[in-house]
N, C-alpha and C positions, 0 to 999 in steps of 0.2 A: 788149487792157489799157486800160481807163478812165483809169487816173494814171500820171503820167512814171514812166517804167520807172530812170531813172536816178536812185539814192537821193541825192545830193545836190540834185536838184531839187526831188524830192519832201519831203524834209525843210522845205528852206528856205519853199517853199509853205506847208505845213502850219504849220509852227511860226508864221509870221510871220500866219496867218490866228487860230492860237490867243492868240498874244498882242494881238492886235488886237480880238478879241471878249470875254476875258478883261479888259483895258482899260475896253471900253465897259459891260460889266455892272457891274462895279467902280463904275464914275461913275455910272451911272444907279440903284445900289442908294444909294450917298451921297446922291444930290439926290433920293431917293423917288420915282423917274419909270418904274418899273415898271408897267407898265399890268395892272393886276388881279390883283398881285402884293404882298403883305406881307413886309416881312424884319423880324424884332423877337426882341432876345438870342438870336441864335443859331438862329433859327428861321425859317421860310420856309414861307408857306401860299398858296395859289392855290384860290380858291374853285371850284366844281362849275359848270360850265356853264350856262347857263340857256336852258331850253328854247324854241327856236324855231319849233317847228311849232305852228299853230293846234289849238287844243282839238278844234274841229268836224272834225279830221282821221278821227280815231277813228269818229264815226260813220259819216261818207263811206266808209270802209273796209268796217266793216260792211253798209253798204247795198250795195254794189258785189259782195262776194261772195255776199252772198244772192241775187243776181240772177244768179248765176254756175251753169250747167248740173251736176248731178249727174253723174260718168260713172266706169265702171269702170278700176281702175288697168290693168287687161290691154287695154283698148278704149285708154286714153292710149299705152300701150306700145306698142302695134301703128302708131297714127297718127304718133307720132314718128319710127317706125322708117321709114315710108313717104316721111318727108323726109330720113334722116341716116344711120342709125349702125349697124347690123347689119351691114354689109360688112367694118367693122373687124375684126368676131370670124372670124378666121380660123385654118385647122388649124394645129398649131403646125411642123407639117413641110412640109404639101404648101402652104401656105398661100392653101387655098382654101376658101369657106366653109361652112356646114352645108347639107345637102339636107332637114333638118329644121327649120325657122325656128321653127317653137311648140316644140318640145324644147328650142331657145336659149332663147327668151323665157322658158319656166320657168325654166330655170336660173338665167336673171338675177336672174327676180324673187325667186326662192327665197333667191337671197343679199342682195339688197336690202333684202329684209323681213325678213330674218333668221329664215325659217322653216325652213332645210334642206331637203337633196333627199328626205329619207326622207318628210317631212312633203307638199311639194308632189307627190309620186309619188302618194301615199294621195289626195291631191286632184284627183288629174287621172286620170280611167277612161283615157284613152288613150296615156297614157305610163308608161313604167315607171321604176323607180329605176335599173334599169341603163342605159337611154336618159340620162335625166338626168347620173348619175356619167361617163359617156362624153364629154357633150357640157361638163361642166366642166373634164375632163381635157385633154381637146384643143384646147376652143376659147375659154376664157375662162380669162385671164391679167391681171397687172396692166398687161403691154405693151398689151393690147388693149385694155381699159377706161380707159387714157390716150389711145390712139388715138382711140378712141370719144367720150370726152368732150371732146378737143380738135373733132372733127366738130361738135359739139352746140354747141361755143361759137361755133365758128365761124358755123355758122347762126342761131344769137341775133344776133350783131353785124352780120348782112346786113339785120336789121330795122329799119326807120328808127325805128322807137320807141325802139330801144336808145340813142341818143345822147340821150335827154331825161335820162339818169340820171349820163351820164358822157364822156367822151372816149378812154375804156377804157385810160388809159394808167397809172394807178392801181388798187391792189388792196389785199385784206387774206386773213387767215389764220388760223384759229383751229378748234379743236377741240371735237366734239362726243363727248361718253363715252358707251357703252354696256358696261352690265354684261355679261360672257360667263355663257355658261351651258351646261350638258354637259361636255364633254372642252374643259376650256379650252386656248387658245391658247397657243402661248410665248411673245407677246408681252404677254399679258393679265398684267397687275399690279395690287396694288393699292394705289389712292392715297389719302390720308387725305383730301383734298377731296371723295371721292365717296364716303367711307364704306369698310366693311370688305368689302364683295365685290368681287372683280378683275374688271378690265374691261378696253378698248379706246377708244381716242382715233378718230375718223374725222376726218381733219385735212385742210381742203379750203382752198385757195385763190380767190378770188372776187375778179373785176375788178369797176371801180365801174359797171358796167352790167349787173350781178348776173348774169352768167353763170359760174358754178364752173367752172375752166378746168384744176383739177389736184387731186386726192383722194389721200390715202393711208391706210393703215390703220397705224398706231404704237402703242408702250407708253404707257398712259396718264399715265406719269410722265416722257415727251419730247415737247416740243415744238422748242423754242429748234432743233434741228440739222436738221431738218426744213423749215425756212423756205425755205431758198436752195433747196431740191430743186424745190420748187413754181414758182418762178420761172425756173428753168434750163431742165426738163428737161418742160416740158406740151407735148404736141402743137397748140395754137391758134395762131391767126397774130394774136396779139397779142405788142406791145413794152411791159411794164411799165417805169416809169421809178422810180415811188415805192411802197413798199411798207408797208402800217399792219399793227402786230400789238398785242396787248393787252401786259401786263407782263410777263408769262412770257417774252415775245421779248426781254429786256432785258439783252442779254449781249453781252460784249467781242467775243468771237470773230466772234457773227454782224455787228456794226458793221463789223469790221475787214473779212470777207469780201466783205459786201455794196458796201461802199465801193469796194474793188478789184476787183467785175467791173461796177462802173456800175448799181447800182441805190442810191436813195435811200432808206435804211430810218427807217422813222420811227414808233417805237413809242410806246404809251400809256406816261405819267411816272404812275405810280399814287401813290406816296409821295414826292413831291418833297423833303420834308424829311430824308428818308434817303438821296438819291442823291449820289454823288460824284463829284468832278472833277478834274481832274490838271492840273498845269502845266507848261509847258517850263523857267521860270526858278523863281526863288526865290517860294515861295506867299507869302511877306512884301509882295511887290509889289500885291498885290491883297487888300487886310486887308480888305474889307467881304465877300469872299468866303471868308476863313478858314476859317467852319466848315462850308463846303462840299468843301475841299481834302484828298483823300486820298493825295497823295503826285506826284511829277514822273515825269515819262516817261522811261523808261529808253531814250534814244535808242543805246544801243551795241546792244542786243539788236537792235533793227531793223535797223541799219547792218549788223551782224555776219552776219545771217540773210537780208537783202536777195534775193539771186538765189536761196535755195531757195523765198523766198516769191513769186515772181514764178514758178517751175515749180511750186508746188500752185496756185497760182489758177489757170494754165493747165491743169492734170491737171482741174480741177474743172470750168473752163467747156469742155472738149472731152468730159466725160463719163468720162475714163480711170477715175477716181474720184468716187463722188457726194461732193455736200457732207455731205451728211449724217455717211455714214459718218467720213469725215475729219474732223470735227467731234467725233465719239464719240470717236474712236482718240485726240484731241490732248488729249481730256479727262480720257481713263483713265488716263493715266502716273499712278504712284504718285508721281513726284517729277517735275514740268512740264518737259519738256526746253526747249531753246533755240528752236525753231521755237515751241512754243505760247506761249512767252513772246513773243515777238517779234510773234505776231499779237495776244496779247491787247494788246501796247503799241499797238498802230496803232488797235487797238477803243478803247482809253481816248482815243486822241487824237478820233475819230468820236463816242463818246459824251458826251465833253466839249463839243464843237462843238454838238452836237445840243441838250445840255441847257441850254447859252445861251442857244440859238435860242429853245426851249420857253418860256423864264423872258420873254423879249424880245416873243414874236410870238402874240396870241390867237388869230390864224387858224390859225397852226398846231396850237393844240391842239384846235380845233374840227374843223378837216379832220381831224385823224387820227380823232376821235369819230366823225365821219360815215361816215369809211371802214368803220370797228368796227362801225357799226351796221348796216351792211348786209350784212354778214357772218352777224351776229345774226338778220335779218330770213330771211336763207335757213335758218338753224337751226329757226328759229319751225313756218316753211313745211315743211319736211321732218319 
């Protein structure tokens, strides 16, 4: 556990910190001393970050890409495998590797480019659909993909150039949407943001060194519950300390669970004017923040459910139950049970502290944006 397991000690520390930060930000607003923040008439505004990359970087990027050799994807797959990963694709029962690596590569490629096994078999004169289907059934699994991705991530981190991008302790996650075709997966859903056609999200965690160390195929309508899975259940030799997401991750339960597991959760706040914070004591103590205050923290729920919360976090950390499963379960109750409310209240504490820091620290706002840009750069490459 990364937090005090004694409830009295926990409450004393978090309450003291909340009161200190609320008082400080209230005073900064009164004195108009918040950097790059405007507060007027019950509204708050933070201008967009200024671009800090020189304009000629785009020209340099194009010049570099123009001198890179054109290679076949199949050749790239074979070459990378010679360094790293196919040994992770073992038989479901015997735990031995396949004798026909060509069929394995073809099956992986069929999934990777969304071609399907039938069309891949048609394109490969020496491989049949039966061979590909057998390989896919017995050697290709989510578990094996995760292990292989961990090996690739570790290999990249060993390259001395990786440290130019970061120290490997921060990461971001984001989903890449793909429309489903043919027989739709049970996960495929319609999301108004992506139009009328059902589709899936490939949700990827990427470190500040640009290595994607965890990936999941999830419903297009749910991202937040899967944030913690990638931080806990990857197979890479990485120790993430701070994690960035876009506004879709700004969820109380995720704030709570990340804090209790020892991760600093730093989502982008898209609409600061609509963001609510909470207090321990009377909201009237912070008149300059009154328009942002959404209520007070219900400490009784936290205290009454403290032991159950510790057991829950221990189960998630040990993999007895996945974080995404329990978060979706807690959110599904018609009437939230006491454990869900207690976790929400802890999340509101952490959300409030984070929002207050966001208001005070332009460097935090830029750091989050830079972290998210790395994930978007990876998506553009894919």
